[in-house]
C-alpha positions as CSV (number, residue, x, y, z in Angstrom):
1,M,2.4,-12.4,21.2
2,A,0.2,-11.0,18.4
3,L,0.4,-7.2,18.8
4,S,-1.5,-4.6,16.7
5,P,-0.4,-1.0,16.5
6,F,-3.6,0.2,18.2
7,D,-3.1,-2.3,21.1
8,L,-0.6,0.3,22.4
9,N,-1.6,3.2,24.6
10,L,-1.2,6.3,22.4
11,R,-0.7,8.6,25.4
12,H,2.2,6.5,26.6
13,L,3.6,6.3,23.0
14,R,3.4,10.1,22.7
15,A,5.0,10.4,26.2
16,L,8.0,8.4,25.0
17,S,9.0,11.1,22.5
18,V,8.4,13.9,25.1
19,V,10.6,12.1,27.6
20,L,13.4,11.9,25.1
21,T,13.0,15.5,24.2
22,R,12.9,16.7,27.8
23,G,15.5,14.2,29.1
24,S,13.6,13.8,32.3
25,L,10.6,11.8,33.5
26,S,9.5,14.6,35.8
27,R,9.7,17.3,33.2
28,A,7.9,15.1,30.6
29,A,5.1,14.3,33.1
30,E,4.3,17.9,33.3
31,T,4.1,18.2,29.6
32,V,1.9,15.2,29.0
33,G,-0.4,15.8,32.0
34,L,0.4,12.7,34.0
35,S,1.9,12.2,37.3
36,Q,5.5,11.0,37.3
37,P,4.6,7.6,38.9
38,A,1.8,7.2,36.3
39,L,4.2,8.0,33.5
40,T,6.9,5.8,34.8
41,Q,4.4,2.9,35.1
42,G,3.0,3.5,31.6
43,L,6.5,3.5,30.0
44,A,7.4,0.4,32.0
45,K,4.3,-1.3,30.7
46,L,5.1,-0.3,27.1
47,E,8.5,-1.9,27.5
48,R,7.1,-5.1,28.9
49,T,4.6,-5.2,26.1
50,L,7.3,-4.8,23.4
51,G,9.8,-7.0,25.2
52,V,12.5,-4.4,24.7
53,A,14.1,-1.6,26.8
54,L,13.3,1.8,25.4
55,L,15.0,4.0,28.0
56,V,18.2,4.1,29.9
57,R,17.4,5.4,33.4
58,R,20.2,7.3,35.2
59,P,20.3,9.5,38.3
60,D,20.6,12.6,36.1
61,G,17.9,11.8,33.7
62,V,17.0,9.3,30.9
63,T,18.3,8.7,27.4
64,A,16.9,6.5,24.6
65,T,18.1,3.0,23.7
66,E,18.4,2.4,20.0
67,A,14.9,0.8,20.1
68,G,13.5,3.7,22.0
69,Q,14.8,6.3,19.5
70,A,13.4,4.3,16.6
71,L,10.0,3.9,18.1
72,A,9.9,7.6,19.2
73,E,10.6,8.7,15.6
74,R,7.9,6.5,14.3
75,A,5.5,7.7,16.9
76,D,6.3,11.3,16.0
77,R,5.4,10.6,12.3
78,A,2.2,8.8,13.4
79,F,1.0,11.8,15.5
80,A,1.9,14.1,12.6
81,H,-0.5,12.2,10.4
82,L,-3.2,12.3,13.0
83,A,-2.6,16.1,13.5
84,E,-2.9,16.7,9.8
85,A,-6.0,14.6,9.5
86,A,-7.7,16.4,12.4
87,R,-6.8,19.7,11.0
88,Q,-8.3,18.8,7.6
89,A,-11.3,17.2,9.1
90,G,-12.6,20.3,10.8
91,R,-12.2,23.0,13.4
92,S,-11.9,21.3,16.8
93,G,-12.4,23.1,20.0
94,F,-9.1,21.6,21.2
95,A,-5.7,23.0,20.4
96,R,-4.2,19.6,19.8
97,P,-7.0,17.1,19.2
98,E,-4.6,14.4,18.1
99,Q,-3.3,14.3,21.7
100,L,-6.7,13.4,23.0
101,I,-7.6,10.7,20.5
102,T,-7.3,7.2,21.9
103,A,-6.3,3.9,20.2
104,T,-9.7,2.5,21.2
105,Q,-11.5,5.3,19.3
106,L,-9.3,4.8,16.2
107,R,-9.7,1.1,16.2
108,A,-13.5,1.4,16.4
109,F,-13.6,4.0,13.8
110,L,-11.5,2.1,11.3
111,A,-13.5,-1.1,11.9
112,L,-16.6,0.8,11.2
113,S,-15.1,2.4,8.1
114,D,-14.1,-1.0,6.8
115,A,-17.3,-2.9,7.7
116,G,-19.8,-0.2,6.7
117,S,-22.2,-0.7,9.6
118,F,-22.0,-1.0,13.4
119,V,-23.4,-4.5,13.3
120,A,-20.7,-5.7,10.9
121,A,-18.0,-3.8,12.8
122,A,-19.1,-5.4,16.1
123,R,-19.0,-8.9,14.5
124,A,-15.6,-8.3,13.0
125,T,-14.0,-6.9,16.2
126,G,-15.9,-8.7,18.9
127,Q,-16.8,-5.4,20.5
128,S,-20.3,-4.5,21.5
129,Q,-22.3,-2.1,19.4
130,P,-22.8,0.3,22.3
131,G,-19.0,0.3,22.8
132,L,-18.4,1.1,19.1
133,H,-21.1,3.8,19.1
134,A,-19.5,5.4,22.2
135,A,-16.0,5.4,20.8
136,V,-17.0,6.9,17.5
137,R,-19.2,9.5,19.2
138,D,-16.3,10.5,21.5
139,L,-14.0,10.8,18.4
140,E,-16.6,13.2,16.8
141,Q,-16.7,15.3,19.9
142,I,-12.9,15.6,19.9
143,C,-12.8,16.6,16.2
144,A,-16.0,18.7,16.5
145,V,-17.2,17.3,13.3
146,P,-19.4,14.3,12.2
147,V,-17.2,11.5,10.8
148,V,-20.0,9.1,9.8
149,E,-23.6,9.5,8.6
150,R,-26.3,6.9,8.2
151,Q,-27.2,5.5,4.8
152,G,-29.9,2.9,4.8
153,R,-28.9,0.2,7.3
154,G,-25.3,1.1,7.3
155,V,-23.1,4.2,7.5
156,V,-20.7,6.0,5.2
157,L,-17.9,8.3,6.0
158,T,-18.3,12.0,5.7
159,R,-15.7,14.1,3.9
160,A,-14.1,14.8,7.3
161,G,-14.4,11.1,8.2
162,R,-12.5,10.1,5.0
163,R,-9.7,12.5,5.8
164,L,-9.5,11.3,9.4
165,A,-9.6,7.6,8.3
166,R,-6.6,8.2,6.0
167,G,-4.7,9.9,8.8
168,A,-5.6,7.0,11.2
169,R,-4.4,4.4,8.7
170,L,-1.2,6.2,8.0
171,A,-0.6,6.6,11.8
172,R,-1.3,2.9,12.2
173,S,1.2,2.1,9.4
174,E,3.9,4.1,11.1
175,I,3.4,2.5,14.5
176,A,3.4,-0.9,12.8
177,A,6.8,0.0,11.2
178,G,8.0,1.0,14.6
179,L,7.0,-2.3,16.1
180,A,8.7,-4.2,13.4
181,E,11.9,-2.3,13.9
182,V,12.1,-2.6,17.7
183,R,10.7,-6.0,18.6
184,P,13.4,-8.7,18.8
185,D,11.6,-11.0,16.4
186,G,9.9,-8.3,14.3
187,G,6.5,-9.5,15.5
188,D,3.4,-9.7,13.4
189,T,4.0,-6.3,11.9
190,N,7.2,-7.3,10.1
191,R,5.5,-7.3,6.7
192,I,4.9,-5.3,3.5
193,T,1.7,-4.9,1.6
194,V,2.2,-4.7,-2.1
195,G,-0.3,-3.5,-4.7
196,A,0.5,-5.6,-7.7
197,M,-0.4,-4.6,-11.3
198,P,-0.4,-7.2,-14.0
199,L,3.2,-7.5,-15.2
200,S,4.6,-7.4,-11.7
201,R,2.5,-10.5,-10.8
202,A,4.0,-12.4,-13.8
203,V,7.8,-11.9,-13.2
204,L,9.1,-9.4,-10.7
205,L,7.1,-10.2,-7.5
206,P,7.4,-14.0,-7.7
207,R,11.2,-13.8,-7.9
208,A,11.5,-11.2,-5.2
209,V,9.1,-13.0,-2.9
210,A,10.8,-16.3,-3.3
211,A,14.2,-14.7,-2.5
212,M,12.7,-12.8,0.5
213,V,11.1,-16.0,2.0
214,E,14.6,-17.6,1.8
215,A,16.3,-14.6,3.3
216,E,13.8,-13.8,6.1
217,P,11.3,-16.6,6.7
218,G,9.4,-14.6,9.3
219,F,8.7,-11.7,6.9
220,V,5.2,-11.5,5.4
221,V,4.5,-10.3,1.9
222,D,0.8,-9.4,1.4
223,I,0.0,-9.0,-2.3
224,V,-3.2,-7.2,-3.4
225,D,-4.0,-7.5,-7.1
226,G,-5.5,-4.6,-9.0
227,A,-5.2,-1.9,-11.7
228,W,-3.5,1.4,-10.9
229,R,-6.8,3.2,-10.4
230,E,-7.9,0.5,-7.9
231,L,-4.6,0.6,-5.9
232,V,-3.6,4.3,-5.8
233,D,-6.1,5.4,-3.0
234,P,-5.2,2.4,-0.8
235,L,-1.6,3.4,-1.3
236,R,-2.3,6.9,-0.2
237,D,-4.4,5.7,2.7
238,G,-1.5,3.5,4.1
239,V,-3.3,0.3,3.3
240,L,-0.6,-0.5,0.8
241,D,3.1,0.2,1.3
242,I,4.1,0.1,-2.4
243,M,2.7,-0.4,-5.9
244,V,4.6,-2.3,-8.5
245,G,3.7,-2.1,-12.2
246,A,3.4,0.2,-15.1
247,L,4.2,3.8,-14.1
248,R,1.9,6.6,-15.1
249,G,4.5,9.4,-15.3
250,A,2.1,11.9,-13.9
251,M,3.1,14.5,-11.3
252,H,1.6,13.7,-8.0
253,A,3.2,15.6,-5.1
254,D,2.3,12.9,-2.6
255,L,3.7,10.0,-4.7
256,V,7.1,9.0,-5.9
257,E,7.7,6.8,-8.9
258,R,11.0,4.8,-9.4
259,P,11.6,3.1,-12.7
260,L,12.8,-0.5,-12.7
261,L,12.9,-1.5,-16.4
262,E,11.5,-0.8,-19.9
263,D,9.1,-3.5,-20.9
264,R,9.0,-4.2,-24.6
265,L,5.5,-5.2,-25.9
266,M,4.4,-7.6,-28.5
267,V,1.2,-8.4,-30.4
268,V,-0.3,-11.7,-29.2
269,G,-3.0,-14.0,-30.6
270,R,-4.1,-17.6,-30.4
271,R,-2.1,-20.5,-31.8
272,G,-3.0,-20.9,-35.4
273,H,-4.1,-17.3,-35.8
274,P,-4.2,-16.3,-39.5
275,L,-1.3,-13.8,-38.8
276,S,0.8,-16.1,-36.7
277,S,2.8,-17.4,-39.7
278,E,3.7,-13.9,-40.9
279,T,7.2,-12.7,-39.8
280,S,6.3,-9.0,-39.8
281,P,2.6,-8.1,-40.5
282,D,2.0,-4.5,-41.3
283,M,-0.3,-2.1,-39.6
284,Q,-3.0,-2.7,-42.2
285,A,-3.0,-6.4,-41.6
286,L,-3.0,-5.9,-37.8
287,A,-5.9,-3.4,-38.1
288,S,-8.0,-5.9,-40.1
289,Y,-8.6,-8.0,-36.9
290,P,-10.5,-7.0,-33.7
291,W,-8.6,-6.3,-30.6
292,V,-8.8,-6.6,-26.8
293,I,-7.5,-3.4,-25.4
294,G,-6.7,-1.9,-22.0
295,R,-9.1,0.3,-20.1
296,P,-9.2,4.0,-20.8
297,G,-6.1,5.8,-19.5
298,S,-4.1,2.7,-19.0
299,P,-0.5,2.6,-20.4
300,L,-1.4,-0.3,-22.7
301,R,-4.4,1.5,-24.1
302,L,-2.3,4.6,-24.8
303,L,0.4,2.6,-26.5
304,W,-2.2,0.8,-28.6
305,Q,-3.7,4.1,-29.7
306,A,-0.2,5.3,-30.6
307,M,0.4,2.2,-32.7
308,F,-2.5,3.1,-35.0
309,A,-2.2,6.9,-34.8
310,D,-1.5,7.2,-38.5
311,G,-4.7,5.6,-39.6
312,P,-8.1,4.5,-38.5
313,P,-7.9,2.2,-35.4
314,P,-9.1,-1.4,-35.7
315,A,-12.3,-2.5,-34.0
316,A,-11.9,-3.0,-30.2
317,P,-15.0,-4.9,-29.0
318,V,-13.4,-5.8,-25.7
319,E,-11.8,-3.5,-23.0
320,C,-10.2,-5.4,-20.2
321,G,-7.6,-5.0,-17.5
322,S,-7.4,-8.6,-16.5
323,V,-4.6,-10.5,-18.2
324,T,-6.2,-13.8,-17.1
325,A,-9.4,-12.9,-18.9
326,I,-7.5,-11.6,-21.9
327,R,-5.7,-14.9,-22.3
328,G,-8.9,-16.8,-22.2
329,I,-10.5,-14.5,-24.8
330,L,-7.6,-14.9,-27.2
331,R,-7.7,-18.7,-27.0
332,Q,-11.3,-18.7,-28.1
333,S,-11.2,-16.1,-31.0
334,D,-9.1,-14.3,-33.6
335,L,-8.8,-11.2,-31.4
336,L,-5.4,-9.7,-30.9
337,T,-3.9,-7.8,-28.0
338,L,-0.8,-5.9,-26.9
339,L,1.0,-7.5,-23.9
340,S,4.5,-8.1,-22.5
341,R,6.0,-11.5,-23.5
342,D,6.5,-12.2,-19.8
343,Q,2.8,-12.0,-19.2
344,V,2.0,-14.8,-21.7
345,A,5.4,-16.7,-21.6
346,L,3.8,-19.9,-20.2
347,E,1.0,-19.9,-22.8
348,I,3.4,-19.3,-25.6
349,E,5.7,-22.2,-24.4
350,A,2.6,-24.4,-24.1
351,G,1.6,-23.6,-27.6
352,V,-1.7,-22.1,-26.6
353,L,-0.9,-18.5,-27.7
354,A,1.5,-17.2,-30.2
355,P,3.4,-14.0,-30.9
356,I,2.2,-12.1,-33.9
357,G,5.3,-10.7,-35.6
358,L,8.4,-9.5,-33.7
359,P,8.4,-7.5,-30.4
360,L,7.6,-3.9,-31.1
361,S,10.8,-2.0,-30.3
362,P,9.2,1.5,-30.2
363,T,6.3,0.3,-28.1
364,T,7.5,0.1,-24.5
365,R,6.1,1.0,-21.1
366,T,8.1,1.7,-17.9
367,I,7.7,-0.7,-15.1
368,G,8.5,0.5,-11.6
369,I,7.7,1.1,-7.9
370,T,5.3,3.8,-6.6
371,T,5.4,4.8,-3.0
372,R,4.1,7.6,-0.8
373,A,6.5,10.5,-0.8
374,D,6.9,10.4,3.0
375,W,7.1,6.6,3.2
376,R,10.1,5.3,5.1
377,P,10.6,1.5,4.8
378,T,11.8,-0.6,7.7
379,P,15.1,-2.5,7.1
380,S,13.2,-5.6,6.1
381,Q,11.0,-3.7,3.7
382,A,14.1,-2.0,2.2
383,R,15.6,-5.5,1.7
384,F,12.6,-6.6,-0.2
385,L,12.8,-3.5,-2.4
386,S,16.4,-4.4,-3.3
387,L,15.2,-7.9,-4.2
388,I,12.7,-6.4,-6.6
389,D,15.5,-4.4,-8.1
390,Q,17.5,-7.6,-8.6
391,A,14.4,-9.3,-10.2
392,A,14.1,-6.4,-12.6
393,S,17.7,-6.6,-13.6
394,A,17.4,-10.4,-14.2
395,S,14.3,-9.9,-16.3
396,F,16.0,-7.2,-18.3
397,Q,19.0,-9.5,-19.0
398,E,16.8,-12.4,-20.0
399,N,14.9,-10.3,-22.6
400,E,17.9,-8.8,-24.2
């Protein structure tokens, strides 16, 4: 059965953690504001929905099964994200607004955030517009702050709304991880969403994905292409689980960077380029041709600038972050660029592009994985990370 994180009743999910803490259904019922029969029925429904036992019921109380403990820990992390988002969004009249927010409200709010209008959100979810309006309005009353404002025919998130949306997505990600960990078959949430920067799409990810498909055929790898600037906010929002590509080396308290390999770069041009027959063209020769360079702030752009730091830089009429576009431009011109050999290996083997001189030993960039500092992978996600490590090791050995 297809099951999404917000298909679950958040009140029952929160109650699971309380039951384990209190060790008793009756004591937990008092804490969560439900009658004991209602709590018992709610948790039984949760178990039936998941197809797994969460509690061991005994005359002297209850204890968690392994699945129950895992789901409770994920639920705690999810509610912590909601609590932090509600705190940042504004001053609510409720002491613990995250305990009042429902899955229906969060599902409607995120659908509206993604779609940009009530009409589009209703079309995407199959919900009625009045139902969506009511859910978002109730969410605003709980948080005591507007989360959306009208703009033309659509809506945009307020500052508070953006913070709440991030917390909701992170909470959804934690619950999804919990579902993947406790359901017998992993369910539809047994997946990882990867933000892929250019080099990772050429070598690392194809190898890791192929190995993962063989090891766990039911695991889903969702790959989102983009540059660092395009991917970092989705990573922070919980839309992406990891980013793979050139590391920035910047200090971000909420992000963790883990190096995989040092990528040695080379100058590349078209086959038959005037410099392609020279074994080691000097900087003056390289500077006499125009270049395609990376976008401002990108590692490739910074390395290109360092190459020509001792003299005037060459003309750079094209700034581009798309390797596909760069390869096409090089084939049609005498422009040069700075890339990893892995990114143009097929074109070099096919005789379409050519290395200009030898690989530049001092010119390297660090390729690695970036995650949220508080991200905790599921066992399947951890396995995929280990396969990326293996792919990086294989790539390093091949390029030695």
